[in-house]
N, C-alpha and C positions, 0 to 999 in steps of 0.2 A: 577887907584886904584880901586880894587874891593870893593864893599860895600855889606855886608850881614845884613839882619834883622833876628834875632834869637828870635823866640817866645817861651817863657817858660811856660809850664803847671803849674797850681797852685796846683797840687797834691803832697804834701810833699816837702822835700828839695832835694831829689835825682836828680830830673830833673835840678834844679838850679845849683847844684854842677857840674853835667856833662856838662851843657852848658857853665859854667864858664871855665872849663878845655878846652873845644873845642874853645871857644872864645880866650883864651890865646894863643893857638897854631896858630889860624888864624891871630891874631894880630902880632905874631912873624914873619909871612910870609907877612906882609904888608897889610892885609885885614882889612878894617874898619868894625867893628861890632856894630850894634845897637841892644841892648837887650830890648825886650818888655816883661814885666812881672808885676805882682802885688806883687811880693816878695820884701822883704826889700833890699834896695840898698847896705847894708853892705856886702851882699853875693858877690857882683861884684866889690867892691871898690878897690881890689888889681890888677885889670886889668889895664895895663899901655898902653894907646893908642899911 
């Protein structure tokens, strides 16, 4: 299983929403995504591992 660490910039919410969409696709293909950010967790709560 591939494992990715995705580091999200703290500038606005645009980076977070794009990383969330990217992580969703990666997870769909079986990639484990670890998201590192200081943004609120609710932005990523819909990601299904």
